[in-house]
N, C-alpha and C positions, 0 to 999 in steps of 0.2 A: 782741801784737806791737807795737801802737801806744804801750803804756804803756813799754814797753822803749826804743823809740826817742826817747821823749819825754825819759825819763829821762837817756838818753846825750847827748840835745842841752843838757838843762839843766845838766849836769856838764861838759860839753866847755868848755875854757878858749880854743881858737883858733876865732875868729869864722867862719871861711869854713867849717870841719868843721861847726860848730853847724847854720850855715844850711843845708847840704847835707842833715842828719841831720832838720832841719825840712821840709825841701822832700820828703824821702823819707816822713815823717810823712804829709804832704799826699797824697801818691801812695797810700797803704794807708788813707787815712781816706775811710768810704763816704759821708760826708755834704758835700754842697759847702760848707756854712756852715764845717764844722771844717776842710775843706780849705783856704779862704781864711784861715781865723784861723792856721792852722800856717803858711801862705806869708808871711802878715804878719809873723810872728815872725822868720821866714827872712829877710825885707828887713831888718827892723831889726836884725838880728843883724850882717849884713854888707851895707849897701846896696849896694855896688861889684860884688858878684858877681852876673853876669847871668843865671845858671841860676835862682835862686828868684825872680826879677823876671820872667823869661820864663813859669815855672810859673804865677805870680800872674796874668799877663796873660792866659795861656789859660783859667785857672779863673774870672777875673773876666769875661772874654767870654762863656764858655758859661753864666754867670750872669745874663748880659745886664745886667751893671753896667758898659756901655760907656765911660762917661764915666772911670771908674776904671782900666779897661783901657787908654785912650788915655793916661791919664798915666804907666802903666808904661811904654808903648811910647815916649813923649815923653823919659822917664828914660833909656831904654835908647838911644834915638837920640843924646841930647846926650851919653853916656858913650860913645859908640863913637869910635873914633879915625879920622879921615879920611872923605872924601867916600864912597868904596866901602862902607865898614863902615855908614855911617850910611845908604846907601842899602838894603843889605842888611837892616837892622834894620826899615826902613819897609816892605819888600816882604813880609819875612816876616809882620809884621804885618797887612797888608792881606791876604796869602792866607788868613791864619787867619780873618780877619774875613770874609772872601768866602766862605769855606768853611761858615761858620755862619749865614750869609744877613745881615749888617751891611754890606749893599752901598755905601750913600752914605759910611760912615765907611771902607770900604776904598777907595772911590775917593778919598777925600782922601788917604790914607797912600800910594796909589800916586802920585799928585800930588807928594807931598813927596819921595817917592824919585826922581821924574823931574827935581827941582829939583838934585839930586846927581850924576845921570848922565843927562841928556836924551836920549841915544842908545840907551838899553836897550830892546830889542825885548820882553823879557817884561813888564816894567813898564808899557810902552805898551800891550800887549794886555791886562795886567790891569786899567787903567784902563778901556779901550773895554769890557770886558765889564761892569764894574760900571757904566757909562754905560748898556749895552744894558739890564741888568737892571732901572735906575732909569728906563729910558722915554726915553733920549736917544739913540735910534739914528743919528740925522745927524752929531752929534759922534763917535759910536763909529766910524763907518763910516771917517771920515778917518784916526782912529787905528789902527784896523787896518791901514788901507793902508799907514800909516806904520811899525808893526810889522814888517808884511811885508817892505817896501823894506829897513827896517834889518837885519832879520834876514838878507836875502839879502846885502846889502852887508858883513856881518861876517862871511859864510860859514856861518852855520848858521840854517838856516831855522826859524822858529816855526810848527810844523803847527797849533796849536791855532788861531793867529791865522787861518791859511788857512780852516780850517774854519769859524771865528766868521765871516770876510768873506763865504764863500759862503753862510753862512745868512742875511746880510743881505741879499746880493745876490738871493738866493731869496725873500725876503719882501718886497722892492721890487719884483721882476718879478710877484710874486702880486698886488700891488696895484695893478699897471698895468691899464687898462680894457682889456677884452677887445673884439676888434672886427676 
């Protein structure tokens, strides 16, 4: 199946379709190195197409090639049209990195997202979670309070932010002297 997809991609004259075929090849490749090679070819085939670049971002992040993954995220951010779209790119990349444990980098991407839309409660809470995980609970506490307030103001509560804030409060109360 991989050979057939590779042959079809080589013969395809329309670059976006060739890139999507190579992205599919990466999906069915069992080896991380082969996946990234196919995605490199896909991005080279059609650099403006976001799907192969997102796939390569994810593959690079899973392979702990974080600097390269961040390069893909920066390209996607630059190619996005408008502040909201750039914000979404940064948030998506940050959530992905946060899920696989690259918390410091995720925090930086959440900060970038907040430059585009400073009043986004989800991005604010995401940054706070990264700070908690990297040992900065004081700054995280203030951000979680802000995320909750922003969510309430927008009429859509951030339940995860409330839970995280409650955990931080409980940790603080647990650290108080008993007496």
